[in-house]
Residue frames relative to the residue before (quaternion, step in Angstrom):
aa qw qx qy qz dx dy dz
L 1.0000 0.0000 0.0000 0.0000 0.00 0.00 0.00
T 0.3036 -0.7018 0.5901 0.2590 3.58 -1.14 0.54
G 0.7152 -0.4670 0.3498 0.3848 3.40 -1.43 0.30
R 0.5867 0.5538 -0.3193 0.4971 3.72 1.23 -0.95
D 0.6284 0.5609 -0.3262 0.4290 3.67 0.88 -0.87
I 0.7197 0.4149 -0.2457 0.4995 3.45 0.84 -1.11
Q 0.5910 0.5420 -0.3518 0.4830 3.72 1.06 -0.55
R 0.6588 0.5063 -0.3242 0.4523 3.62 0.79 -0.80
H 0.7237 0.4426 -0.2750 0.4524 3.44 0.73 -1.01
L 0.6942 0.4603 -0.3234 0.4490 3.62 0.85 -0.83
A 0.5927 0.5801 -0.3875 0.4026 3.56 1.06 -0.59
T 0.6117 0.5396 -0.3369 0.4702 3.76 1.18 -0.38
L 0.6211 0.6055 -0.3412 0.3623 3.62 1.13 -0.46
G 0.3836 -0.6712 0.5282 0.3512 3.66 1.04 -0.58
D 0.8677 -0.0512 0.0456 0.4923 3.56 -0.83 -0.99
L 0.2409 -0.8152 0.5201 0.0836 3.54 -0.70 1.26
G 0.4654 -0.6556 0.4356 0.4048 3.57 1.37 -0.08
R 0.8159 -0.3173 0.2072 0.4366 3.44 -1.32 -0.44
A 0.8116 -0.0098 0.0657 0.5804 3.62 0.97 -0.72
V 0.2598 -0.7012 0.6219 0.2327 3.56 -1.32 0.14
L 0.2850 -0.7548 0.5880 0.0565 3.52 -0.87 1.38
V 0.0927 -0.7776 0.6208 -0.0373 3.70 -0.59 1.25
P 0.3924 -0.6855 0.5421 0.2867 3.61 -0.91 0.86
A 0.6443 -0.5877 0.3826 0.3051 3.42 -1.24 0.90
A 0.6145 0.5758 -0.3162 0.4370 3.46 1.34 -0.84
A 0.5763 0.5924 -0.3818 0.4137 3.66 1.15 -0.08
V 0.7440 0.3574 -0.1885 0.5321 3.57 1.19 -0.50
R 0.5597 -0.6223 0.4275 0.3417 3.46 -1.09 0.59
D 0.5135 -0.6601 0.4361 0.3323 3.73 -0.84 0.84
V 0.6850 0.5335 -0.3465 0.3552 3.57 0.71 -0.73
D 0.8232 0.1833 -0.0132 0.5371 3.55 0.93 -1.05
G 0.3854 -0.7598 0.4406 0.2829 3.46 1.24 -0.03
V 0.5056 0.6360 -0.4526 0.3675 3.60 0.93 0.76
F 0.4986 -0.5778 0.4948 0.4156 3.71 -1.06 0.29
L 0.7580 -0.4210 0.3069 0.3924 3.54 -1.58 0.39
D 0.6978 0.4040 -0.2645 0.5290 3.68 0.98 -0.78
D 0.5306 -0.6490 0.4123 0.3568 3.80 1.01 0.25
L 0.3981 0.6282 -0.5482 0.3825 3.61 1.03 0.53
T 0.2896 -0.7406 0.5772 0.1860 3.65 -1.05 0.75
P 0.6244 -0.5218 0.4093 0.4126 3.48 -1.29 0.38
A 0.6072 0.4991 -0.3939 0.4765 3.67 1.02 -0.30
D 0.6205 0.4838 -0.3850 0.4824 3.66 0.92 -0.63
L 0.6575 0.4867 -0.3591 0.4493 3.72 0.81 -0.79
A 0.6507 0.5111 -0.3542 0.4358 3.61 0.92 -0.77
R 0.5994 0.5532 -0.3344 0.4720 3.57 1.02 -0.76
D 0.7469 0.3909 -0.2839 0.4568 3.60 0.58 -1.07
L 0.7327 0.4499 -0.2776 0.4286 3.64 0.97 -0.44
G 0.3580 -0.7519 0.4603 0.3076 3.51 1.38 -0.47
A 0.6640 0.3802 -0.3212 0.5580 3.55 1.08 0.72
P 0.5854 -0.5703 0.4610 0.3458 3.46 -1.27 0.74
V 0.1172 -0.7786 0.6090 0.0956 3.55 -1.19 0.63
H 0.0920 -0.8203 0.5639 0.0270 3.41 -0.72 1.10
V 0.3179 -0.7044 0.6077 0.1831 3.67 -0.93 0.86
V 0.0858 -0.8027 0.5888 -0.0405 3.42 -0.71 1.41
E 0.4502 -0.6652 0.5196 0.2914 3.63 -1.01 0.97
P 0.4967 -0.6956 0.4354 0.2825 3.59 -1.11 0.65
S 0.4331 0.6244 -0.5323 0.3730 3.36 0.18 1.46
A 0.6170 -0.5510 0.4072 0.3873 3.65 -1.11 0.38
A 0.6892 0.4935 -0.2906 0.4438 3.47 0.97 -0.95
A 0.6103 0.5102 -0.3437 0.4991 3.63 1.09 -0.65
L 0.6587 0.5300 -0.2984 0.4429 3.59 0.83 -0.85
L 0.7035 0.4792 -0.2579 0.4571 3.45 0.89 -0.93
A 0.6041 0.5302 -0.3161 0.5040 3.55 1.31 -0.69
A 0.6602 0.5209 -0.3028 0.4484 3.55 0.88 -0.90
L 0.6379 0.5350 -0.2967 0.4677 3.49 1.03 -0.81
R 0.6726 0.5159 -0.2590 0.4631 3.53 0.99 -1.10
D 0.7701 0.4037 -0.1931 0.4547 3.52 1.07 -0.92
S 0.6500 0.5200 -0.3147 0.4560 3.63 1.25 -0.12
């Protein structure tokens, strides 16, 4: 998925809560941006909610939920 794909879908949901959690597999390893060069910070600005990139593990997900 691209950052814009995620943005388009989430924009239809209304209230996104305290934060948006995005799996690390959705961003490039080297520079941490989505395939369309949108950054998590860009996505956060556009959605009006913090965006956190989360490693694909239960522990990372729980930590992100606890900290957001």
